[in-house]
N, C-alpha and C positions, 0 to 999 in steps of 0.2 A: 462632660467635665471641663471646667474652665481651667486652662493650664497657666502656669507661671510662664513668663516670657524668658526666652533665651537671649542673653546679652553677649555679643561677641566681645571677647576680651575680659568680661567680668567673671565668666566661669573659669576659675583658675584650674591649673592641672591637678591640684590637690583635691578639687571637688568633683570635676567631671573628667578625670584622667582615664587612661586606658591601661593602667598598670595592673589592675586587679583582674581576677578571672571568675568572679562570682557567677554562678549559674552555668558555666561552660559544661556542655555535655547534656544539659537538660533538653529533652525532646519537646517540640511544639508542633502539633499536626497542622497548624495554620500557616506555617512558613516553610520555605525550602532551605533557606540558609541557616547555618548554626548560629547560636547566640554569640554576639561579638564579645571579645575580651574587654571587660570593663569592671568597675567597682560597684556600680549601682544597678538595681532592677529598673526595668522600663517604667514602672509606675512612679519611680522617684525622679525621673528626668522631666525637664520642663517642656518637652516637645514629644510628639508621637514617636515611639521608639519600637525596637524589634518586637514583633509578635502582637502589637496593638492595632486596632482598627484605625484606619485613616479617618480624620474628621468627616462627618456626614454633612458636607456642604455642596451646594450647587452654585456655580458661578457662570456668568456669560462668557462665551468665547467670542471676543470682539470681532475678529476678522470673519468668522464663519457665521455670525448672526444666529447663534444657537446657545443653549445652556448645557453645561457639563456637570453631572452629578459625580463628583470625584470618587466616592466610594463605590459607585456602580460601574466604573470602567472595567470591562471584562478582560483586559490584557494587562500585562505588567506595565507600570507607569513610572516615569520620572517626573518629579515636581521640584521646582525651585522657585525663589521669590526675588524679584528684581524691580528696577525702574530704568527706563530707557535712557535717561539723561545721565546715568552713572558712568563715570569714566575709570573706575578702579575695579571693584569686585565683580559687579554684574556682568561685564563683558566676558570675564573668565568663566563664570557660571554658565552663561548662555553658550559660549563656545565649546565648553565641555559637553553640554547636551547635544550641540550640533555635531560634534565628533562621534558621539554614540549614534545619532541619527544617520550619519554618513555610513557608519559601519553596518547599520541595519539595512540600509538601501543596497549597499554593495554586496551584502550577503543574503539578500532576499527575504529578510524577516521583518520588513517595515510594517506589515499588517499585524504583527504580533507584539507591538509595543506602542505606547502612547507617550507623548511629551507635553507636559502642561506647565510651562513657565507662567507664573502669576505675578502681575504687577501690583505694587502697593501705592502707585501714583496714578489713580484713574483720572485725576484732574487733567493731566497732560497726555497720558498714554491712551489715546483713543484709537479707533480701528486704523485710521490712516497712518498715524504715527507708528503703530505696532507693525503694520505691513512694511513700511519703509525701514524700520529697525531690523525686522527679520531679513529683509533683502540685504541690508548692509552687513549683517552677521552671517550671510551665506546659508541661511536656513532654507531647507526645501519645503516651502510653505504649501506646495501643491501635492506633497507626498501623501497627505491624508492622515498623518500620524502626529502632527504638530499643531497645538491649539494654544494661542495666547489667551489666558484667562484674565478678566478685568472686573474686579468688584464694582458694584454700581455707584459707590460713593466712598469718600474718605472714611466715614464711620464704618461702612461695611468692610473696608480693607483692614481697619483696626480689629474688628470683631473676628475676622477670619484669619488673616495672616498672623496677627500678633496673639490674639486670645486663644485660638484653636490650634494653630501650627507652631506656636511658641517662637516665632521669628519677630524680634523687636525691631522697630524702625522709628526714627525720630527726625522730623524735618528741621533743617538748619536755615538760618536767615529767613524767618517767617515773614519778614516785612517785604521781601522781594517775591512778587507773585509770579514771576516768570523764570527766574534763574535759581530758585532754591534747590537745595540738595538734601540728601538724607544720610544719616549715620544708621547703619543696620547690620544685623548679624547675617551669617551665611549658612544656609542649610539646603541640602539636596536630598530628597527622599526617593527610595526605590520601593514601590508598592506592588504587591502581587495582584493577580487577577481576581482574587477574592476580597480585596480591599484591606489587606494586612501589610504593615510596614515590615519590609525585609531588612532595609538598611536606612539609617539616617547619617549622611556624610556631613560631619560638622567641620567644614573646612572652606576657606576662601579659594582653594585650588584643588577641587576634586579631580581625581585621576580617571580619565576616560577608560584606560585599560582595565582598572579595577572594577569600574561600573559595568563594563562589557562582560567581564568574567562573571561577576555576580548575576548579571542579567541572564547569561546563558544558563546558569543553574536554575534561576527562577522560571525561565521559559519552559524548562523540562518538567516543572511541577504538574 
C-alpha cells in the first residue's frame, strides 16, 4: 500500500491528536502493547501504525556491507530516519536510540534488540561518513545490534522513507551541492520480532525511558 506522507507540523492536533480513545481495549494477537489512545484507526494514519506490518523493504547496511530485510528481523527493532548533516532534530533522534542501546548493553539484552537508523541522504551519508557519525554520537557500533541503513539512491530513499514509512523530507537550497539541508518529519518506530508495529513515536524528542519501558513489554512477547 502506498502511504500518504506525514508532514511534521502539518498534521494539526485536531487531525492526529491523542485526545480520543477509539479502539482502546481491543485485543490484537500480533502485538504486545495495547492500542494507544488516539482518535483514528491505524489504517487512517499516513504511516505504519499500531498492529500493522512494517513495510517489506530490504536496504543496505552501509558499514556492515550487508542487506537488511526490515520485516524479517527476528528481534524487537527501533527504526528512525535521519541525515548526518542535520544539526537540529536528527541528533536528538539518534541520541535517544543510543540511550536505549546503552541500557540494553548495561542490562545484558543487546542481542535481543536491533537498531536501524535509516538515512535519507545517501548522496553524502556513505559508509565512512556514517561510521564517523556513529562514533561522534557515541554509538556502540561493535555491539552487533546497530546498523545504519542507506538506500541505494535518492529515488530509493523517496520510495522507501517517504512513500512506505510516511516520513516526508524535502531538500533545501538545491543549488548548493555540498551544504544543502532537509526539512523533514520525525518518527521513531518500535517493531516486534514478528514485523508488526508496536508504537510509532511522532515526536522530535522521543523519551528513552518510555521506549525502554515499551521495549521491555515487547521483549516478553
